[in-house]
Wavefront OBJ file of the C-alpha trace (Angstrom):
o trace
v 7.623 -11.242 8.993
v 4.035 -12.347 8.492
v 1.894 -9.671 6.850
v -1.332 -8.721 8.622
v -4.455 -8.941 6.471
v -6.384 -5.693 6.976
v -9.283 -5.972 4.506
v -10.182 -8.346 1.704
v -12.565 -6.912 -0.877
v -11.313 -9.476 -3.409
v -9.895 -6.689 -5.561
v -9.234 -7.573 -9.182
v -6.476 -4.950 -9.204
v -6.079 -3.398 -5.786
v -3.899 -0.320 -6.246
v -2.881 3.205 -5.285
v -2.723 3.084 -1.472
v -2.268 6.567 -0.017
v -2.412 7.986 3.490
v -4.837 10.865 4.004
v -2.991 12.835 6.680
v -5.880 15.147 7.568
v -8.282 12.237 8.066
v -5.736 9.724 9.422
v -7.162 7.117 7.053
v -5.731 4.947 4.314
v -7.355 5.009 0.858
v -6.998 2.508 -1.992
v -8.811 1.454 -5.181
v -9.793 -1.570 -7.256
v -9.133 -0.281 -10.747
v -11.278 -2.372 -13.144
v -14.327 -2.571 -10.882
v -14.483 1.182 -10.221
v -14.453 0.768 -6.447
v -12.567 2.737 -3.804
v -12.072 1.981 -0.119
v -10.752 3.544 3.080
v -9.453 2.210 6.387
v -9.267 3.855 9.796
v -6.475 2.182 11.786
v -7.592 3.913 15.001
v -10.895 2.020 14.959
v -10.069 -0.896 12.660
v -13.077 -0.032 10.502
v -12.956 -0.069 6.707
v -15.530 0.592 4.011
v -16.181 0.960 0.297
v -17.083 4.607 -0.304
v -17.001 4.905 -4.099
v -18.604 2.928 -6.926
v -18.279 4.633 -10.272
v -16.061 5.158 -13.315
v -12.657 3.465 -13.273
v -9.973 5.145 -11.144
v -6.482 4.230 -12.352
v -4.721 6.452 -9.829
v -5.464 9.285 -7.430
v -3.909 11.870 -5.142
v -5.031 13.749 -2.055
v -5.537 17.450 -2.751
v -4.379 20.229 -0.411
v -8.019 20.899 0.518
v -8.616 17.239 1.457
v -10.537 16.242 -1.682
v -9.371 13.440 -3.986
v -8.068 13.965 -7.516
v -9.115 10.976 -9.653
v -7.432 9.829 -12.880
v -9.566 7.551 -15.009
v -10.322 6.209 -18.472
v -9.878 8.177 -21.728
v -7.590 10.606 -19.910
v -10.417 11.877 -17.714
v -9.436 13.738 -14.531
v -11.900 14.788 -11.850
v -12.143 15.963 -8.240
v -14.113 13.877 -5.722
v -15.436 15.982 -2.879
v -18.274 15.156 -0.484
v -19.569 12.394 -2.715
v -19.655 14.526 -5.875
v -17.423 14.647 -8.963
v -16.129 17.840 -10.578
v -14.550 17.506 -14.026
v -11.037 18.858 -14.496
v -10.226 17.206 -17.842
v -13.072 15.543 -19.743
v -10.743 13.455 -21.897
v -7.399 13.442 -23.687
v -7.995 12.627 -27.377
v -4.798 10.535 -27.583
v -5.894 8.456 -24.567
v -9.460 7.593 -25.609
v -8.557 3.895 -25.934
v -6.771 3.574 -22.627
v -6.645 4.867 -19.036
v -4.406 6.435 -16.467
v -2.412 4.213 -14.137
v -0.099 5.217 -11.284
v 0.227 8.909 -10.338
v 2.096 11.059 -7.805
v 1.984 14.686 -6.672
v 5.197 16.699 -6.503
v 6.214 19.278 -3.840
v 4.633 22.113 -5.828
v 1.262 20.367 -6.220
v 1.718 19.221 -9.812
v 0.928 15.585 -10.654
v 2.931 13.118 -12.749
v 0.396 10.709 -14.235
v 1.129 7.680 -16.398
v -1.066 5.896 -18.950
v -1.421 2.311 -20.094
v -0.346 1.320 -23.622
v -2.833 0.686 -26.420
v -2.623 -1.936 -29.171
v -0.858 0.507 -31.463
v 0.990 2.860 -29.093
v 3.109 2.614 -25.909
v 2.150 4.297 -22.680
v 3.168 7.804 -21.623
v 3.965 9.818 -18.537
v 2.289 13.233 -18.325
v 2.771 16.175 -15.998
v -0.414 17.921 -14.904
v 0.351 21.474 -13.798
v -1.669 23.225 -11.116
v -3.473 25.329 -13.755
v -4.680 22.173 -15.535
v -2.130 22.150 -18.374
v -0.903 18.704 -19.458
v 2.580 17.983 -20.844
v 4.014 14.656 -22.014
v 7.311 14.147 -20.164
v 8.127 10.501 -21.048
v 7.186 8.683 -24.254
v 7.408 4.996 -25.132
v 6.708 3.340 -21.800
v 5.205 -0.125 -21.541
v 2.981 0.029 -18.460
v 3.731 3.337 -16.718
v 3.748 2.547 -13.020
v 5.171 3.447 -9.588
v 6.731 6.864 -8.950
v 8.675 8.373 -6.069
v 11.077 11.164 -5.127
v 14.512 10.948 -3.545
v 14.630 12.580 -0.080
v 16.700 15.503 -1.409
v 14.150 16.028 -4.236
v 16.955 15.971 -6.804
v 15.538 12.938 -8.637
v 12.263 11.191 -9.362
v 11.796 7.453 -9.958
v 9.521 6.056 -12.668
v 8.630 2.378 -13.051
v 7.976 0.622 -16.364
v 6.495 -2.760 -15.516
v 6.557 -4.150 -19.061
v 10.285 -3.460 -19.430
v 10.926 -4.644 -15.829
v 12.789 -1.447 -14.939
v 12.769 1.440 -12.501
v 14.413 4.503 -14.033
v 15.641 7.601 -12.245
v 15.391 11.119 -13.696
v 16.815 14.433 -12.589
v 13.946 16.541 -11.279
v 13.671 20.321 -11.498
v 11.351 21.490 -8.743
v 10.985 24.965 -10.199
v 9.751 23.917 -13.638
v 8.656 20.327 -13.063
v 10.924 19.183 -15.910
v 12.590 15.780 -15.699
v 15.760 14.813 -17.580
v 18.908 12.647 -17.579
v 17.228 9.234 -17.565
v 19.301 6.540 -15.830
v 18.566 2.896 -15.028
v 18.054 2.310 -11.303
v 16.894 -1.340 -11.155
v 16.142 -4.054 -13.693
v 14.282 -7.049 -12.269
v 15.232 -10.598 -13.363
v 13.257 -12.109 -16.210
v 10.678 -14.632 -15.069
v 10.385 -13.166 -11.559
v 7.577 -10.706 -12.199
v 7.717 -6.999 -12.871
v 8.133 -3.931 -10.650
v 4.837 -2.209 -9.907
v 3.927 0.509 -7.387
v 6.647 1.981 -5.193
v 7.542 4.422 -2.444
v 10.705 5.815 -0.836
v 11.589 5.792 2.874
v 13.428 8.414 4.942
v 16.782 6.723 4.283
v 16.250 7.005 0.528
v 15.629 3.282 0.053
v 13.128 2.312 -2.624
v 10.280 -0.077 -1.804
v 8.954 -1.760 -4.957
v 5.948 -4.080 -5.205
v 6.545 -7.112 -7.446
v 3.646 -8.013 -9.753
v 3.649 -11.807 -10.256
v 6.490 -11.993 -7.724
v 4.522 -12.389 -4.455
v 6.797 -9.912 -2.715
v 7.790 -6.402 -1.746
v 11.443 -5.493 -2.393
v 13.649 -2.860 -0.722
v 16.572 -1.385 -2.682
v 19.377 0.894 -1.511
v 19.782 4.387 -3.036
v 22.417 2.786 -5.293
v 19.955 0.223 -6.606
v 21.325 -2.729 -4.630
v 18.931 -5.346 -3.286
v 18.484 -4.999 0.478
v 15.651 -7.335 1.522
v 12.217 -8.586 0.566
v 8.916 -9.454 2.248
v 6.642 -12.231 0.974
v 2.844 -12.113 0.647
v 0.166 -14.802 0.076
v -0.731 -13.287 -3.297
v 1.151 -13.474 -6.603
v 0.336 -9.962 -7.746
v 1.727 -7.521 -5.197
v 0.734 -4.204 -6.729
v 1.656 -1.186 -4.600
v 2.978 0.071 -1.267
v 2.850 3.153 0.965
v 4.074 4.222 4.413
v 1.277 5.437 6.655
v 0.058 5.921 10.197
v 0.724 8.756 12.661
v 4.489 8.139 12.610
v 4.715 6.702 9.067
v 6.086 3.387 10.313
v 3.220 1.211 9.063
v 3.609 -0.166 5.550
v 0.397 -0.920 3.642
v 0.499 -3.178 0.594
v -2.185 -3.777 -2.033
v -2.558 -6.936 -4.106
v -4.531 -8.102 -7.141
v -6.168 -11.286 -8.406
v -9.072 -11.470 -5.975
v -11.349 -12.787 -8.720
v -9.104 -15.860 -9.145
v -7.774 -16.842 -5.737
v -7.245 -20.450 -6.775
v -4.395 -19.391 -9.054
v -3.357 -16.042 -7.577
v -3.207 -16.984 -3.887
v -5.700 -17.439 -1.077
v -5.419 -13.766 -0.042
v -5.109 -12.282 -3.512
v -6.848 -8.913 -3.784
v -6.463 -8.065 -0.090
v -4.869 -5.096 1.681
v -2.003 -5.966 4.041
v 0.062 -4.215 6.698
v 3.579 -4.861 7.914
v 5.705 -3.023 10.495
v 9.285 -3.611 9.346
v 10.996 -1.010 11.524
v 11.595 1.635 8.867
v 9.995 5.039 8.487
v 8.408 6.703 5.485
v 7.494 10.275 4.635
v 4.207 12.019 3.913
v 3.231 12.064 0.256
v 2.955 15.481 -1.359
v -0.505 16.977 -1.850
v -1.768 17.935 -5.276
v -2.994 21.495 -5.818
v -4.821 21.222 -9.121
v -7.138 24.212 -9.408
v -6.163 25.415 -5.938
v -4.576 28.861 -5.734
l 1 2 3 4 5 6 7 8 9 10 11 12 13 14 15 16 17 18 19 20 21 22 23 24 25 26 27 28 29 30 31 32 33 34 35 36 37 38 39 40 41 42 43 44 45 46 47 48 49 50 51 52 53 54 55 56 57 58 59 60 61 62 63 64 65 66 67 68 69 70 71 72 73 74 75 76 77 78 79 80 81 82 83 84 85 86 87 88 89 90 91 92 93 94 95 96 97 98 99 100 101 102 103 104 105 106 107 108 109 110 111 112 113 114 115 116 117 118 119 120 121 122 123 124 125 126 127 128 129 130 131 132 133 134 135 136 137 138 139 140 141 142 143 144 145 146 147 148 149 150 151 152 153 154 155 156 157 158 159 160 161 162 163 164 165 166 167 168 169 170 171 172 173 174 175 176 177 178 179 180 181 182 183 184 185 186 187 188 189 190 191 192 193 194 195 196 197 198 199 200 201 202 203 204 205 206 207 208 209 210 211 212 213 214 215 216 217 218 219 220 221 222 223 224 225 226 227 228 229 230 231 232 233 234 235 236 237 238 239 240 241 242 243 244 245 246 247 248 249 250 251 252 253 254 255 256 257 258 259 260 261 262 263 264 265 266 267 268 269 270 271 272 273 274 275 276 277 278 279 280 281 282 283 284 285 286
């Protein structure tokens, strides 16, 4: 299956694709350049709509605004072109930034950070009242997250360690426990990055430095893969009116000679599987 190139903004680290159900548009970001983009598949039009502080990850809020996770642990709401601060900074994260994030069914957000020179990354839980709790310590690069269809477990990717772990998830409290290895990728074949889960419970994992998107069964067995003309395949999401379109972000647009002629572009494939809507965050929303 040949991927369809949707937009090429030569992203250094294209990331975080998410479908905005209310707007019927796809959003994504270029982390280090502080740019964000959106695409309307009904018209084929796409645009850059944000140029500002770094956005490592983001969610769509229940009121349609965007919840942005940036450098130094900063969290803000983007609404109608304006930013509203939720968390100014996290003292322990002043030397780093947030990375991949995901909202849970109750509107909380699990948000991971990058490691620093003297400390590994972490995974936090942001509760709807703004409280932050560390739920996983000692990660390399905290990355892709996703829930099993029955909401009994949550997946968490650690790119540096080349693993996707699975935790038991308590919807009532937001606690996660009982860590278990789901997938370990082969050494020398890149690391797992962003991910999503389809309606059958299969995990779709982007492969950084692996030029591919991988699908794994609920038991962690390899099912199939899709190749892309970019080494750094960074993240993936199901989207569209029926959630049968798969959008994939890539990185390396500043160095196409080494990273691939379409590095940094946004792609779409239609592999015949169906995804589910992502949960909406409800930070500060009663």
